Backbone as CSV, one residue per row, in Angstrom:
resi,resn,N_x,N_y,N_z,CA_x,CA_y,CA_z,C_x,C_y,C_z
1,UNK,-26.407,0.863,-12.015,-25.547,1.807,-11.309,-24.172,1.159,-11.098
2,UNK,-23.108,1.903,-11.298,-21.765,1.364,-11.121,-21.172,1.829,-9.799
3,UNK,-20.170,1.078,-9.339,-19.492,1.450,-8.104,-18.678,2.708,-8.324
4,UNK,-18.654,3.552,-7.321,-17.872,4.775,-7.366,-16.851,4.691,-6.247
5,UNK,-15.592,4.951,-6.563,-14.552,4.868,-5.536,-14.745,5.965,-4.500
6,UNK,-14.180,5.733,-3.332,-14.258,6.728,-2.255,-13.626,8.036,-2.709
7,UNK,-12.569,7.948,-3.517,-11.916,9.153,-4.014,-12.873,9.977,-4.864
8,UNK,-13.597,9.328,-5.754,-14.547,10.039,-6.607,-15.673,10.652,-5.776
9,UNK,-16.152,9.913,-4.772,-17.224,10.442,-3.924,-16.782,11.695,-3.181
10,UNK,-15.571,11.657,-2.633,-15.066,12.815,-1.889,-14.936,14.016,-2.820
11,UNK,-14.412,13.793,-4.022,-14.265,14.895,-4.980,-15.615,15.474,-5.379
12,UNK,-16.628,14.624,-5.502,-17.933,15.067,-5.960,-18.759,15.708,-4.854
13,UNK,-18.794,15.076,-3.691,-19.714,15.499,-2.643,-19.056,16.200,-1.460
14,UNK,-17.741,16.267,-1.405,-17.073,16.839,-0.255,-16.924,15.799,0.840
15,UNK,-16.457,16.223,2.001,-16.175,15.271,3.066,-16.892,15.669,4.344
16,UNK,-17.736,14.768,4.852,-18.360,14.985,6.146,-17.541,14.281,7.223
17,UNK,-17.934,14.420,8.462,-17.163,13.845,9.569,-17.147,12.320,9.532
18,UNK,-18.236,11.689,9.155,-18.278,10.228,9.071,-17.275,9.739,8.024
19,UNK,-17.257,10.392,6.876,-16.315,10.017,5.820,-14.881,10.232,6.294
20,UNK,-14.636,11.346,6.952,-13.294,11.637,7.470,-12.827,10.526,8.419
21,UNK,-13.692,10.080,9.311,-13.330,9.010,10.241,-13.085,7.694,9.508
22,UNK,-13.913,7.392,8.523,-13.762,6.155,7.756,-12.424,6.151,7.024
23,UNK,-12.062,7.268,6.414,-10.794,7.347,5.699,-9.618,7.168,6.648
24,UNK,-9.721,7.760,7.826,-8.666,7.624,8.825,-8.520,6.168,9.261
25,UNK,-9.636,5.470,9.460,-9.573,4.050,9.839,-8.914,3.217,8.739
26,UNK,-9.189,3.548,7.479,-8.556,2.821,6.374,-7.044,2.969,6.434
27,UNK,-6.582,4.196,6.653,-5.137,4.419,6.741,-4.531,3.636,7.898
28,UNK,-5.227,3.609,9.028,-4.725,2.887,10.193,-4.662,1.384,9.937
29,UNK,-5.618,0.845,9.195,-5.589,-0.575,8.829,-4.361,-0.879,7.972
30,UNK,-4.114,-0.061,6.948,-2.949,-0.274,6.094,-1.654,-0.139,6.900
31,UNK,-1.645,0.747,7.874,-0.456,0.887,8.722,-0.202,-0.397,9.489
32,UNK,-1.239,-1.013,10.045,-1.055,-2.268,10.791,-0.494,-3.362,9.882
33,UNK,-0.958,-3.407,8.650,-0.421,-4.379,7.690,1.073,-4.115,7.471
34,UNK,1.439,-2.849,7.288,2.851,-2.511,7.067,3.711,-2.806,8.291
35,UNK,3.161,-2.622,9.469,3.929,-2.946,10.670,4.216,-4.440,10.733
36,UNK,3.273,-5.257,10.278,3.485,-6.708,10.210,4.556,-7.034,9.162
37,UNK,4.483,-6.372,8.002,5.510,-6.563,6.964,6.875,-6.194,7.533
38,UNK,6.954,-5.063,8.214,8.217,-4.592,8.779,8.748,-5.570,9.818
39,UNK,7.872,-6.088,10.647,8.265,-7.020,11.699,8.832,-8.322,11.115
40,UNK,8.275,-8.770,9.992,8.663,-10.061,9.407,9.677,-9.964,8.273
41,UNK,10.140,-8.795,7.954,11.056,-8.632,6.813,12.413,-9.263,7.095
42,UNK,13.052,-9.677,6.020,14.396,-10.245,6.108,15.289,-9.445,5.164
43,UNK,16.463,-9.107,5.617,17.403,-8.384,4.766,17.230,-6.884,4.849
44,UNK,18.125,-6.197,4.182,18.154,-4.738,4.234,17.619,-4.057,2.985
45,UNK,17.418,-4.805,1.920,16.943,-4.204,0.675,15.494,-3.767,0.780
46,UNK,15.032,-3.049,-0.243,13.639,-2.599,-0.235,12.662,-3.770,-0.328
47,UNK,11.537,-3.629,0.345,10.423,-4.570,0.214,9.167,-3.751,-0.087
48,UNK,8.139,-4.415,-0.562,6.903,-3.724,-0.919,5.992,-3.523,0.278
49,UNK,5.900,-2.295,0.728,4.935,-1.919,1.759,3.654,-1.492,1.051
50,UNK,2.514,-1.686,1.702,1.261,-1.271,1.082,1.081,0.239,1.247
51,UNK,0.478,0.843,0.244,0.148,2.258,0.317,-0.805,2.458,1.486
52,UNK,-0.506,3.425,2.340,-1.318,3.686,3.525,-2.358,4.778,3.279
53,UNK,-2.791,4.906,2.029,-3.782,5.945,1.719,-5.148,5.563,2.270
54,UNK,-6.077,6.474,2.164,-7.410,6.296,2.737,-8.347,5.473,1.861
55,UNK,-7.968,5.172,0.644,-8.849,4.448,-0.276,-8.823,2.950,0.044
56,UNK,-9.944,2.371,0.497,-9.952,0.959,0.874,-9.721,0.019,-0.309
57,UNK,-9.886,0.490,-1.530,-9.685,-0.342,-2.714,-8.256,-0.273,-3.246
58,UNK,-7.394,0.513,-2.632,-6.022,0.683,-3.108,-5.243,-0.618,-2.971
59,UNK,-4.476,-0.942,-4.011,-3.633,-2.140,-3.995,-2.177,-1.805,-4.347
60,UNK,-1.833,-0.534,-4.324,-0.472,-0.107,-4.661,0.512,-0.550,-3.586
61,UNK,1.725,-0.872,-4.013,2.811,-1.132,-3.073,3.926,-0.123,-3.321
62,UNK,4.698,0.121,-2.283,5.764,1.116,-2.325,7.050,0.454,-1.841
63,UNK,8.103,0.419,-2.674,9.360,-0.194,-2.233,10.096,0.721,-1.256
64,UNK,10.310,0.213,-0.040,11.015,0.974,0.989,11.994,0.070,1.716
65,UNK,13.096,0.652,2.158,14.012,-0.066,3.043,13.471,0.038,4.467
66,UNK,14.037,-0.757,5.357,13.629,-0.699,6.767,13.846,0.707,7.329
67,UNK,14.962,1.332,6.966,15.257,2.680,7.453,14.274,3.712,6.946
68,UNK,13.877,3.583,5.686,12.912,4.532,5.124,11.554,4.408,5.820
69,UNK,11.119,3.170,6.068,9.829,3.006,6.749,9.923,3.483,8.193
70,UNK,11.046,3.217,8.851,11.232,3.685,10.229,11.165,5.210,10.301
71,UNK,11.709,5.878,9.303,11.666,7.348,9.280,10.224,7.853,9.186
72,UNK,9.404,7.177,8.394,7.984,7.554,8.305,7.325,7.368,9.666
73,UNK,7.597,6.265,10.318,6.951,5.912,11.586,7.416,6.750,12.767
74,UNK,8.439,7.578,12.585,8.877,8.439,13.679,7.771,9.384,14.118
75,UNK,6.897,9.740,13.202,5.743,10.569,13.535,4.493,9.717,13.531
76,UNK,3.817,9.600,14.669,2.655,8.701,14.751,1.506,9.131,13.850
77,UNK,1.485,10.371,13.423,0.430,10.857,12.524,0.873,10.849,11.066
78,UNK,2.002,10.202,10.780,2.529,10.162,9.410,2.274,8.816,8.750
79,UNK,1.995,8.883,7.454,1.691,7.698,6.659,2.422,7.796,5.331
80,UNK,2.755,6.654,4.725,3.398,6.632,3.411,2.338,6.275,2.375
81,UNK,2.273,7.069,1.303,1.275,6.849,0.253,1.930,6.918,-1.119
82,UNK,1.306,6.248,-2.079,1.778,6.273,-3.462,1.511,7.655,-4.063
83,UNK,2.238,8.018,-5.111,1.983,9.297,-5.778,0.514,9.397,-6.228
84,UNK,-0.077,10.543,-5.980,-1.462,10.771,-6.375,-2.489,10.245,-5.390
85,UNK,-2.047,9.696,-4.260,-2.976,9.117,-3.291,-3.162,9.986,-2.050
86,UNK,-2.873,11.253,-2.151,-3.004,12.179,-1.025,-4.444,12.671,-0.951
87,UNK,-5.030,12.623,0.238,-6.359,13.178,0.501,-6.167,14.495,1.245
88,UNK,-6.128,15.590,0.513,-5.774,16.887,1.093,-6.749,17.378,2.166
89,UNK,-7.966,16.845,2.190,-8.912,17.237,3.226,-8.529,16.716,4.606
90,UNK,-7.716,15.665,4.659,-7.387,15.071,5.951,-5.894,14.976,6.227
91,UNK,-5.037,15.358,5.260,-3.596,15.201,5.446,-2.810,16.210,4.611
92,UNK,-1.591,16.465,5.074,-0.673,17.370,4.379,0.575,16.595,3.985
93,UNK,1.135,16.901,2.823,2.371,16.264,2.384,3.536,16.900,3.139
94,UNK,4.366,16.061,3.775,5.542,16.558,4.490,6.839,16.150,3.803
95,UNK,6.747,15.163,2.884,7.914,14.729,2.114,7.407,14.083,0.828
96,UNK,8.153,14.274,-0.251,7.757,13.676,-1.531,8.997,13.151,-2.240
97,UNK,8.896,11.922,-2.770,9.943,11.344,-3.603,9.298,10.923,-4.921
98,UNK,10.083,10.319,-5.799,9.526,9.860,-7.070,8.495,8.757,-6.899
99,UNK,8.684,7.893,-5.875,7.787,6.740,-5.751,6.852,6.750,-4.550
100,UNK,6.883,7.815,-3.730,5.943,7.898,-2.617,5.914,9.305,-2.023
101,UNK,4.914,9.519,-1.187,4.825,10.747,-0.399,4.623,10.341,1.045
102,UNK,5.113,11.162,1.951,4.822,10.993,3.373,3.839,12.096,3.720
103,UNK,2.714,11.678,4.313,1.673,12.645,4.664,1.492,12.631,6.177
104,UNK,0.995,13.748,6.688,0.699,13.851,8.114,-0.754,14.246,8.267
105,UNK,-1.458,13.543,9.145,-2.869,13.840,9.399,-2.996,15.273,9.891
106,UNK,-3.962,16.006,9.377,-4.161,17.396,9.818,-5.372,17.538,10.709
107,UNK,-6.002,16.444,11.040,-7.169,16.514,11.937,-7.106,15.420,12.968
């Protein structure tokens, strides 16, 4: 038997409340990592923030300036994710660019 990503499981079996909570915790973990990156950054140019999507196996980074990340953080229910990393069962896209989307939790 091979490993199946959380994304594939959600697409195949749907999302129950336990899965919804687990995905939300994953996003919150990635947010804490990004807050540490933001706190320790030097300079004004873009740096690689981690994708704050719900997939615990995600390793994507997103180049953002301090101002761009601050704009995402203005909404406590908003997260920055790489293109294609939106989990529509738990979040809505509120902004989209070529290299990232800003999503807002809908639950």
